[in-house]
C-alpha positions as CSV (number, residue, x, y, z in Angstrom):
1,M,107.7,218.0,-22.8
2,Y,111.5,218.5,-22.4
3,R,113.4,220.4,-25.0
4,Y,117.1,220.2,-25.6
5,D,119.3,223.0,-24.3
6,E,122.6,224.1,-25.9
7,F,124.5,221.5,-24.0
8,D,122.2,218.7,-25.1
9,H,122.5,219.6,-28.8
10,D,126.3,219.9,-28.7
11,F,126.7,216.7,-26.6
12,V,124.5,214.5,-28.8
13,R,126.1,215.9,-32.1
14,A,129.6,215.2,-30.7
15,R,128.6,211.6,-29.9
16,V,127.1,211.1,-33.3
17,A,130.3,212.3,-34.9
18,Q,132.4,210.1,-32.6
19,F,130.4,207.0,-33.4
20,A,130.5,207.7,-37.1
21,D,134.3,207.5,-36.9
22,Q,134.1,204.3,-34.9
23,V,131.7,202.6,-37.4
24,E,134.0,203.6,-40.3
25,R,137.0,202.0,-38.5
26,R,135.0,198.8,-37.9
27,L,133.9,198.6,-41.5
28,S,137.4,199.1,-42.7
29,G,138.7,196.3,-40.4
30,E,140.7,198.6,-38.3
31,L,138.6,197.6,-35.3
32,T,137.7,194.0,-34.6
33,E,134.2,193.1,-33.5
34,D,135.5,192.5,-29.9
35,Q,137.0,196.0,-29.9
36,F,133.9,197.5,-31.5
37,K,131.4,195.9,-29.1
38,P,131.8,198.2,-26.1
39,L,131.7,201.2,-28.4
40,R,128.5,200.2,-30.2
41,L,126.8,199.2,-27.0
42,M,127.3,202.7,-25.7
43,N,125.3,203.9,-28.7
44,G,122.5,201.4,-28.5
45,V,123.7,199.0,-31.2
46,Y,123.3,195.3,-30.6
47,L,124.4,192.4,-32.8
48,Q,121.4,190.0,-33.0
49,L,120.9,186.7,-34.8
50,H,120.5,188.1,-38.3
51,A,121.6,191.7,-38.2
52,Y,122.4,194.7,-36.0
53,M,119.6,196.1,-33.9
54,L,119.4,199.8,-32.9
55,R,117.5,200.6,-29.7
56,I,116.3,204.2,-29.5
57,A,115.7,206.0,-26.1
58,V,112.3,207.4,-25.4
59,P,112.8,209.0,-22.1
60,Y,109.9,208.3,-19.7
61,G,107.9,207.1,-22.7
62,T,107.1,210.6,-24.0
63,L,107.2,211.5,-27.7
64,S,106.1,214.4,-29.8
65,A,104.3,214.0,-33.1
66,K,107.4,215.3,-34.9
67,Q,109.6,212.7,-33.2
68,M,107.2,209.9,-34.1
69,R,107.3,211.0,-37.8
70,M,111.1,210.8,-37.7
71,L,110.8,207.2,-36.3
72,A,108.5,206.4,-39.2
73,Q,110.9,207.9,-41.7
74,I,113.8,205.9,-40.3
75,A,111.7,202.7,-40.4
76,R,110.9,203.3,-44.1
77,K,114.4,204.5,-45.2
78,Y,116.8,202.4,-43.2
79,D,114.8,199.4,-41.9
80,R,112.0,197.1,-43.2
81,G,109.2,199.6,-42.8
82,Y,108.4,199.0,-39.1
83,G,109.7,199.3,-35.6
84,H,109.2,197.4,-32.3
85,F,108.1,199.2,-29.1
86,T,109.6,197.6,-26.0
87,T,108.8,197.0,-22.4
88,R,111.4,199.7,-21.5
89,Q,109.3,202.3,-23.4
90,N,111.9,202.4,-26.1
91,L,111.8,201.6,-29.9
92,Q,114.0,199.0,-31.6
93,F,114.8,198.8,-35.3
94,N,115.8,195.2,-36.1
95,W,117.3,195.5,-39.5
96,P,119.5,198.6,-39.9
97,A,122.8,198.2,-41.8
98,L,125.8,199.2,-39.7
99,K,126.9,201.7,-42.3
100,D,123.6,203.6,-41.9
101,V,123.5,203.8,-38.2
102,P,125.5,207.1,-38.0
103,A,123.0,208.7,-40.4
104,I,120.1,207.3,-38.3
105,L,121.6,208.8,-35.2
106,A,122.1,212.2,-37.0
107,D,118.4,212.1,-38.0
108,L,117.4,211.3,-34.5
109,A,119.5,214.2,-33.1
110,S,117.7,216.6,-35.5
111,V,114.5,215.9,-33.5
112,E,116.2,215.8,-30.1
113,M,116.4,212.0,-29.8
114,H,119.3,209.6,-29.3
115,A,120.2,206.0,-28.5
116,L,122.6,206.7,-25.6
117,Q,122.5,204.4,-22.5
118,T,119.9,202.1,-24.0
119,S,122.5,199.3,-23.5
120,G,125.6,198.5,-21.5
121,N,126.3,198.5,-17.8
122,C,125.0,202.0,-17.1
123,I,121.8,203.7,-15.9
124,R,119.3,202.9,-18.6
125,N,116.3,204.8,-19.9
126,V,114.3,206.2,-17.0
127,T,110.7,205.0,-17.3
128,S,107.5,206.4,-15.9
129,D,103.7,206.1,-15.9
130,H,102.5,206.3,-19.5
131,F,99.5,208.3,-18.3
132,A,101.7,210.9,-16.5
133,G,100.5,214.5,-16.7
134,A,97.0,213.4,-17.6
135,A,95.9,210.7,-15.1
136,A,93.1,211.7,-12.8
137,D,94.7,209.8,-9.8
138,E,98.3,211.2,-9.8
139,V,99.7,213.5,-7.1
140,A,101.7,215.5,-9.6
141,D,103.3,214.9,-13.0
142,P,106.3,212.5,-12.3
143,R,108.1,213.3,-15.6
144,P,110.0,216.4,-14.4
145,Y,111.7,214.2,-11.8
146,A,112.4,211.5,-14.4
147,E,113.9,214.3,-16.6
148,I,116.1,215.5,-13.7
149,L,117.3,211.9,-13.2
150,R,118.0,211.6,-17.0
151,Q,120.1,214.7,-17.0
152,W,122.0,213.7,-13.8
153,S,122.6,210.2,-15.0
154,S,123.6,210.8,-18.7
155,I,127.2,209.7,-19.0
156,H,127.7,210.1,-15.3
157,P,131.5,209.4,-14.8
158,E,131.0,207.4,-11.7
159,F,128.2,205.3,-13.0
160,S,129.0,204.6,-16.7
161,F,130.7,201.2,-15.9
162,L,128.5,199.6,-13.3
163,P,128.6,196.0,-12.3
164,R,125.4,195.5,-14.5
165,K,122.7,197.6,-16.2
166,F,120.6,199.7,-13.8
167,K,117.0,200.7,-14.2
168,L,115.0,203.6,-12.6
169,C,111.3,204.3,-12.6
170,V,109.2,207.2,-11.3
171,I,105.4,207.1,-10.7
172,A,103.0,209.5,-9.0
173,A,99.8,207.5,-8.2
174,E,98.9,204.8,-5.8
175,H,98.0,202.6,-8.8
176,D,101.2,201.5,-10.4
177,R,101.0,201.5,-14.2
178,A,104.7,201.3,-14.8
179,A,105.9,198.1,-13.0
180,M,107.8,200.4,-10.6
181,Q,108.6,197.6,-8.0
182,T,110.4,195.5,-10.6
183,H,113.1,198.2,-11.0
184,D,116.5,198.6,-9.4
185,I,115.3,201.9,-7.9
186,G,111.6,202.8,-7.9
187,L,110.4,206.2,-6.8
188,Q,106.7,207.0,-5.9
189,L,105.9,210.6,-5.8
190,K,103.7,211.4,-2.8
191,R,102.7,214.2,-0.3
192,N,103.4,214.0,3.4
193,A,101.0,215.2,6.1
194,E,102.1,218.8,5.6
195,G,101.4,218.6,1.9
196,E,105.0,218.6,0.8
197,L,106.1,216.6,-2.2
198,G,108.6,213.8,-1.7
199,F,109.2,210.1,-2.6
200,A,108.7,206.7,-1.3
201,V,111.9,204.9,-2.3
202,F,112.1,201.2,-3.3
203,V,115.4,199.4,-4.0
204,G,116.3,195.9,-5.3
205,G,113.6,194.9,-7.8
206,G,114.3,193.1,-11.0
207,Q,113.3,190.2,-13.2
208,G,115.7,188.0,-15.2
209,R,117.3,184.9,-13.7
210,T,116.5,185.8,-10.1
211,P,113.2,187.8,-10.0
212,M,112.6,189.9,-7.0
213,I,110.2,192.6,-5.9
214,A,111.8,195.9,-4.6
215,H,111.9,196.7,-0.9
216,K,110.9,200.1,0.5
217,V,113.9,201.7,2.1
218,R,112.4,205.2,2.7
219,D,108.8,206.1,3.2
220,F,109.3,209.8,2.5
221,L,112.3,211.4,0.9
222,P,112.1,215.2,0.6
223,E,111.9,216.4,-3.0
224,E,115.1,218.4,-2.7
225,D,117.1,215.3,-1.7
226,L,116.1,213.2,-4.7
227,L,119.5,213.2,-6.5
228,A,121.5,213.0,-3.3
229,Y,119.7,209.9,-2.2
230,V,119.8,208.2,-5.6
231,E,123.5,208.9,-5.8
232,A,124.0,207.4,-2.3
233,I,122.2,204.2,-3.5
234,M,124.3,204.1,-6.7
235,R,127.6,204.5,-4.7
236,V,126.7,201.6,-2.4
237,Y,125.9,199.4,-5.3
238,N,128.9,200.5,-7.3
239,L,131.2,199.7,-4.4
240,H,129.7,196.4,-3.3
241,G,127.9,195.0,-6.4
242,R,129.3,191.7,-7.7
243,R,131.7,192.1,-10.6
244,D,133.0,188.5,-10.6
245,N,129.6,187.0,-11.7
246,K,127.3,188.8,-14.0
247,F,124.4,186.6,-12.9
248,K,124.8,188.0,-9.4
249,A,125.8,191.5,-10.3
250,R,122.4,193.3,-10.0
251,I,121.5,195.4,-6.9
252,K,118.7,193.0,-6.1
253,I,121.3,190.3,-5.3
254,L,123.2,192.8,-3.2
255,V,120.1,193.7,-1.2
256,H,119.1,190.0,-0.8
257,E,122.6,188.9,0.3
258,T,123.3,191.9,2.5
259,G,119.8,192.2,4.0
260,V,117.3,195.1,3.7
261,E,118.1,196.6,7.1
262,E,121.9,196.6,6.5
263,I,121.6,197.9,3.0
264,T,119.3,200.7,4.2
265,R,121.9,201.6,6.9
266,Q,124.6,201.8,4.3
267,I,122.5,203.9,2.0
268,E,121.6,206.3,4.8
269,A,125.3,206.6,5.9
270,E,126.3,207.3,2.3
271,F,123.4,209.8,2.0
272,A,124.7,211.7,5.0
273,E,128.2,211.9,3.3
274,V,126.7,213.1,0.1
275,L,124.7,215.8,1.9
276,K,127.9,217.2,3.5
277,A,129.2,218.2,0.1
278,D,125.9,220.1,-0.4
279,L,126.2,219.7,-4.2
280,L,123.2,217.6,-5.1
281,R,120.4,219.4,-3.3
282,L,117.7,220.3,-5.8
283,P,116.8,224.0,-5.6
284,E,113.1,224.8,-6.0
285,D,113.8,227.2,-8.9
286,E,115.5,224.4,-10.8
287,I,112.6,222.0,-10.2
288,D,110.2,224.8,-11.3
289,R,112.3,225.3,-14.5
290,I,112.1,221.7,-15.5
291,R,108.5,221.4,-14.4
292,A,107.6,224.3,-16.8
293,Y,108.6,222.1,-19.7
294,F,105.8,219.7,-18.7
295,A,103.1,222.2,-18.0
296,A,99.7,220.8,-18.6
297,P,98.2,221.8,-22.0
298,E,95.5,224.4,-22.0
299,L,92.5,222.2,-22.7
300,A,89.3,223.8,-23.9
301,E,86.5,223.3,-21.4
302,K,84.3,220.4,-22.4
303,P,81.1,219.0,-20.9
304,A,81.6,216.2,-18.4
305,R,79.7,213.8,-20.7
306,S,79.9,214.0,-24.4
307,G,76.8,213.4,-26.5
308,A,78.8,212.3,-29.5
309,F,80.8,209.9,-27.4
310,E,77.7,208.3,-25.8
311,A,75.9,208.1,-29.2
312,A,78.8,206.3,-30.8
313,K,78.8,203.8,-27.9
314,A,75.1,203.1,-28.5
315,D,75.7,202.7,-32.2
316,S,78.7,200.3,-32.2
317,R,79.6,197.3,-30.2
318,E,83.3,197.6,-31.3
319,F,83.4,201.3,-30.3
320,T,81.9,200.4,-26.9
321,A,84.6,197.8,-26.3
322,F,87.2,200.4,-27.3
323,A,85.7,203.0,-25.0
324,E,85.5,200.7,-22.1
325,N,88.9,199.1,-22.4
326,N,91.1,201.7,-24.1
327,V,89.8,205.0,-22.8
328,S,90.9,205.9,-19.2
329,P,89.9,208.8,-16.9
330,H,91.6,212.2,-17.5
331,K,92.1,214.8,-14.9
332,A,90.2,217.3,-17.1
333,P,86.4,216.9,-17.4
334,G,85.3,215.9,-20.9
335,Y,88.6,214.3,-21.9
336,G,90.0,210.8,-21.9
337,I,93.4,209.1,-22.2
338,V,93.4,206.8,-25.2
339,T,95.5,203.6,-25.4
340,V,96.3,202.7,-29.0
341,S,96.7,199.0,-29.0
342,L,99.6,197.5,-30.9
343,K,98.1,194.1,-30.3
344,P,95.7,193.4,-33.2
345,I,94.2,189.9,-33.1
346,G,96.9,187.5,-34.4
347,G,99.4,190.3,-34.7
348,I,103.0,190.8,-33.4
349,P,102.9,192.6,-30.0
350,G,104.6,196.0,-30.0
351,D,105.2,196.2,-33.8
352,A,104.1,199.3,-35.7
353,S,104.5,200.0,-39.4
354,A,105.9,203.3,-40.6
355,E,102.4,204.2,-41.9
356,Q,100.9,203.5,-38.5
357,M,103.4,205.7,-36.8
358,E,102.6,208.5,-39.1
359,V,98.9,208.0,-38.5
360,V,99.4,208.2,-34.7
361,A,101.5,211.3,-35.2
362,D,98.7,212.9,-37.3
363,L,96.1,212.0,-34.7
364,A,98.3,213.3,-31.9
365,E,98.5,216.7,-33.6
366,R,94.8,216.8,-34.4
367,Y,93.4,215.5,-31.1
368,S,96.1,215.2,-28.4
369,Q,98.2,218.3,-28.2
370,S,100.9,216.6,-30.3
371,E,101.8,214.3,-27.4
372,I,102.3,210.5,-27.6
373,R,103.4,208.1,-24.9
374,V,104.9,204.6,-25.1
375,S,103.7,202.2,-22.4
376,H,105.8,199.4,-20.9
377,E,103.0,197.2,-22.1
378,Q,104.1,197.8,-25.7
379,N,101.2,200.1,-26.7
380,L,101.0,203.8,-27.6
381,V,99.0,206.4,-25.7
382,L,97.3,209.6,-26.8
383,P,97.0,211.4,-23.4
384,H,94.7,214.4,-24.1
385,V,91.7,213.5,-26.3
386,A,88.3,215.2,-25.9
387,L,85.4,212.7,-25.6
388,D,83.7,214.5,-28.4
389,D,86.6,213.6,-30.7
390,M,86.7,209.9,-29.8
391,P,84.4,208.7,-32.6
392,A,86.4,210.4,-35.3
393,L,89.7,209.3,-33.7
394,Y,88.4,205.7,-33.5
395,A,87.4,205.7,-37.2
396,T,90.9,206.7,-38.3
397,L,92.5,204.1,-36.0
398,A,90.2,201.4,-37.3
399,E,91.1,202.3,-40.9
400,H,94.8,201.6,-40.1
401,G,94.5,198.5,-37.9
402,L,95.0,200.4,-34.6
403,A,91.5,200.3,-33.0
404,T,91.6,196.9,-31.2
405,G,89.7,197.5,-28.0
406,N,91.7,195.0,-25.9
407,A,93.8,197.1,-23.4
408,G,94.2,195.0,-20.3
409,L,92.4,192.0,-21.7
410,V,93.7,188.5,-22.5
411,T,94.9,189.5,-26.0
412,D,96.9,192.5,-24.8
413,I,99.9,190.2,-24.7
414,I,103.4,191.3,-23.9
415,A,106.1,189.4,-25.8
416,C,109.8,189.9,-26.4
417,P,111.2,189.3,-30.0
418,G,112.4,185.9,-28.9
419,L,114.4,183.5,-31.1
420,D,113.1,185.1,-34.3
421,Y,115.6,187.9,-33.6
422,C,117.5,187.6,-30.4
423,A,120.8,185.8,-30.0
424,L,120.2,185.3,-26.3
425,A,116.8,183.6,-26.7
426,N,116.1,179.9,-26.3
427,A,112.7,179.9,-27.8
428,R,110.3,181.9,-30.0
429,S,107.8,184.2,-28.4
430,I,106.0,185.8,-31.3
431,N,104.4,182.7,-32.6
432,I,103.0,181.8,-29.2
433,A,101.6,185.3,-28.7
434,Q,99.9,185.1,-32.1
435,D,98.4,181.7,-31.4
436,L,97.0,182.8,-28.0
437,S,95.7,186.0,-29.5
438,N,93.8,184.1,-32.2
439,R,92.5,181.5,-29.6
440,F,91.1,184.2,-27.3
441,G,90.4,186.9,-29.9
442,S,86.6,186.8,-30.3
443,P,84.9,189.8,-28.5
444,E,82.6,187.4,-26.6
445,R,85.6,185.3,-25.3
446,Q,87.5,188.4,-24.2
447,E,84.5,189.9,-22.5
448,E,83.8,186.6,-20.7
449,I,87.4,186.3,-19.4
450,G,87.9,190.0,-18.4
451,E,91.1,191.4,-17.1
452,L,94.0,189.0,-17.7
453,S,97.7,189.7,-18.4
454,I,99.7,187.2,-20.4
455,K,103.4,187.9,-20.7
456,I,105.9,185.8,-22.7
457,S,109.7,185.7,-22.7
458,G,112.0,183.7,-25.0
459,C,114.7,183.3,-22.4
460,I,115.4,183.8,-18.7
461,N,116.4,187.5,-19.2
462,A,112.7,188.2,-19.0
463,C,112.4,191.0,-21.5
464,G,108.8,189.9,-21.9
465,H,108.2,190.4,-18.1
466,H,106.8,186.8,-17.8
467,H,107.6,186.7,-14.1
468,V,104.9,189.4,-13.4
469,G,102.3,188.1,-15.8
470,H,99.0,186.9,-14.4
471,I,100.0,184.0,-16.7
472,G,103.7,184.0,-17.5
473,L,105.3,181.9,-20.2
474,L,109.1,181.3,-20.3
475,G,110.6,179.6,-23.3
476,V,113.5,177.2,-22.5
477,D,115.6,174.9,-24.6
478,K,115.2,171.2,-23.5
479,R,117.5,168.9,-25.4
480,G,117.1,171.0,-28.5
481,E,113.4,171.5,-28.3
482,E,111.5,174.6,-27.4
483,V,109.5,174.1,-24.2
484,Y,107.4,176.7,-22.3
485,Q,107.1,176.9,-18.5
486,I,103.9,178.4,-17.1
487,T,103.8,180.6,-14.0
488,L,100.6,181.9,-12.4
489,G,99.8,184.8,-10.1
490,G,102.4,187.4,-11.0
491,S,101.6,191.1,-11.0
492,A,103.4,194.3,-12.0
493,D,101.1,196.8,-10.2
494,E,101.0,198.1,-6.6
495,T,100.3,194.5,-5.5
496,A,103.5,193.4,-7.3
497,A,104.4,189.7,-7.1
498,V,106.4,187.1,-8.9
499,G,104.4,184.3,-10.4
500,T,104.7,180.7,-9.2
501,L,105.8,177.9,-11.6
502,V,102.9,175.4,-12.0
503,G,104.9,172.4,-13.1
504,P,106.8,170.9,-16.1
505,G,106.8,172.8,-19.4
506,F,104.8,172.3,-22.5
507,K,106.0,171.9,-26.1
508,T,105.2,174.5,-28.8
509,D,102.2,172.6,-30.0
510,E,100.9,172.0,-26.5
511,V,101.3,175.4,-24.8
512,G,98.2,177.0,-26.4
513,D,96.0,174.2,-25.1
514,A,97.6,174.4,-21.7
515,V,96.9,178.2,-21.4
516,E,93.3,177.5,-22.5
517,T,93.0,174.9,-19.8
518,V,94.2,177.4,-17.2
519,V,91.7,180.0,-18.4
520,D,88.8,177.6,-18.5
521,T,89.7,176.4,-15.0
522,Y,89.5,180.0,-13.8
523,L,86.1,180.5,-15.5
524,K,84.8,177.4,-13.9
525,L,86.0,178.2,-10.4
526,R,85.7,182.0,-10.1
527,E,83.2,183.5,-7.7
528,G,81.2,185.3,-10.4
529,P,82.3,187.6,-13.2
530,D,83.5,190.3,-10.8
531,E,86.4,188.1,-9.6
532,N,89.2,188.6,-12.1
533,F,91.8,186.0,-12.9
534,L,94.5,187.3,-10.5
535,A,92.1,187.5,-7.6
536,A,90.9,183.9,-8.3
537,V,94.5,182.5,-8.5
538,R,95.4,184.3,-5.2
539,R,92.3,182.8,-3.6
540,L,92.5,179.3,-5.0
541,G,96.2,178.8,-5.1
542,Q,98.0,176.6,-7.6
543,K,96.3,173.2,-6.9
544,P,93.2,173.4,-9.1
545,F,95.3,174.6,-12.1
546,K,97.9,171.9,-11.6
547,E,95.3,169.3,-11.4
548,A,93.6,170.6,-14.6
549,L,97.0,170.6,-16.4
550,Y,98.6,167.4,-15.2
551,G,95.8,165.4,-13.5
552,A,95.3,164.7,-9.8
553,A,98.4,163.7,-7.9
């Protein structure tokens, strides 16, 4: 994985010292909260309902065991003993004291981490496929390109004060595991007919108040032109993006109002101007230099099928569920990619205790080349685990509440912190997620339902990605009461779609029954167990679910 160079070290240390001075001035009263706000946001510090929150960047979701141990140490020393992994592949600490934040940032810098550009109207943390570098179906590892984008965009003078926040994603497989089409810019690494690497380029995706799926503006962009083309897109957005209305300031609105053909013409014209300067072409030796940091680990050759792995499956129903749902194909024979679920039945989605972080760090060192990934689905991933080692790995995970075999199932729920923490929220999310997890938590029930994605947001900002849930829940305030709207048919993969609102919302004590009604209707009407929920909704449409929820019209 990427390692800081001399510039990175000096730059991050300077920012830590600068922010320490700003915090001291705020605590002394020299700076008002209004004066301090833009300074703290540049360093990932939010003011939530009850305390400050610190959001830590995890570029393209990749962590080392050493870095995970530092996150555990910070959770234990400066917070309440846990952290919350987010849908941006970041980590949030919800209870740090402001006076301690400079010390936290210094600790992060000691393991090559920071909180820069995790907030504010800038280019945010670049995300990627959490299976990158290990997936059997990828064209090449997308992370070197995500790292190139990270370096290019860090405190970019032209793009540090954009009309609104801006999100990039890079993937390298036909199957989209990173919600690429919900980003402002999505890049899919591919090969052309001559075998050359390049990118399909998507622009104008996003969720929030006005959810939209990105449009493809280039089918193949040569590898060397990556930065030049992204800069062209950013220039068009920075010039024409709305600054008079923050609700209309995202590039998705610009694309929608301008039209895809016209916005593409403007991007191509700006791209031609950028190319004239000949400053942003990526030389092959620089790509190779960055790619070397992400060289695949030398994995010992293993048999294609592991006797220990198969024996453990035959011996334990729980391990079988874990193996079927949480172990994915690896490009190397005899290995698997392990999803460590942070969704125990009845638990809080995305939360991990300091002890659990340390356990994952230990297991990464022992079984996964010291590599850990954070998924946008709020789980952790150990990307390089030998099948022979799965039983021992599973036993340790089970001992620490991390072995729930529910990846991709109905209890693998995405949820934002909601009104329990967030000052922007209208409703709670955590309690709804816990109730649904308990309702559907039995192994038999989950197996019967199969693949189903539930996503919950506590406000229209959609940090819980409810728009692209197979079942999406949006909490709203209706005359002082928390009410939840239900959408159906959303998807964040390569068939990306925004869900459709079914009808009027449900009160807190009604929403669990409503979701059960939707699921039971699916089970009743599906064309056999091989038709998953999303396929059934797309075949049936909204009508049978509306009738089940509200009665015949």
